[in-house]
C-alpha positions in Angstrom: -32.8 2.8 2.3 -29.3 2.6 0.8 -30.0 -0.9 -0.5 -33.1 0.3 -2.4 -31.4 3.5 -3.6 -28.5 1.5 -5.0 -30.8 -0.9 -6.8 -32.9 1.9 -8.3 -29.7 3.6 -9.5 -28.3 0.4 -11.0 -25.3 0.3 -8.7 -23.5 -3.1 -9.1 -20.3 -2.6 -7.1 -19.8 -1.1 -3.7 -16.4 0.0 -2.5 -16.0 0.9 1.1 -13.4 1.0 3.9 -12.9 -2.0 6.1 -14.4 0.0 9.0 -17.8 -0.6 7.4 -17.4 -4.3 6.8 -19.8 -5.4 9.6 -22.4 -2.8 8.7 -22.6 -4.3 5.2 -23.6 -7.8 6.4 -27.3 -6.9 6.4 -27.3 -5.5 2.9 -27.3 -8.9 1.0 -30.1 -10.1 3.2 -32.2 -7.0 2.6 -31.5 -7.4 -1.2 -32.7 -11.0 -1.1 -35.8 -10.1 1.0 -36.8 -7.3 -1.3 -36.0 -9.3 -4.5 -33.3 -6.8 -5.5 -30.2 -7.7 -7.6 -27.1 -8.6 -5.6 -24.1 -6.4 -5.6 -20.4 -7.0 -5.4 -18.7 -5.6 -2.3 -15.0 -4.7 -1.8 -13.8 -3.4 1.6 -10.4 -1.8 1.2 -7.9 -1.0 4.0 -8.4 2.5 5.4 -6.5 5.4 3.8 -5.0 7.5 6.5 -3.2 10.9 6.6 0.3 11.4 7.9 -0.9 11.3 11.5 -2.8 8.0 10.9 -6.2 9.6 10.9 -8.7 8.0 8.5 -9.4 10.1 5.5 -13.2 10.7 5.2 -15.4 12.9 3.1 -17.4 13.7 6.3 -14.2 15.3 7.6 -13.6 17.0 4.3 -10.4 15.0 3.7 -8.6 15.1 0.4 -10.8 13.8 -2.5 -9.7 11.7 -5.4 -9.9 14.8 -7.6 -7.4 16.6 -5.3 -5.0 13.6 -5.4 -5.2 13.6 -9.2 -4.6 17.4 -9.3 -1.5 16.9 -7.1 -0.2 14.4 -9.7 -1.2 11.0 -8.2 -1.6 8.4 -10.9 -4.4 5.8 -10.9 -1.8 3.2 -9.7 -0.7 5.5 -6.9 -4.3 5.6 -5.7 -4.8 1.8 -6.2 -1.7 1.3 -4.0 -3.2 3.5 -1.2 -6.3 1.2 -1.0 -4.3 -2.0 -1.3 -5.1 -3.0 -4.9 -2.6 -4.3 -7.4 -1.3 -1.8 -10.0 -2.7 -2.0 -13.5 0.1 -3.2 -15.8 
């Protein structure tokens, strides 16, 4: 259902943690079978807390908004997910 929902909403890029890499494999096939537009996928390294536990919205972990409120810059957040800083 997520493949259809994303297509209906016009989602073009999907950003997920690497823990969901293998679950994503079926999505391009489903898009092709349903004649839906393909999407771009990026699986980032997991962001963990000080104890090494994965941050997750299902665990009510710190949200991007909270990081920004605490003074994190966009480049700080990019670094957390393994992306190069914006010059």
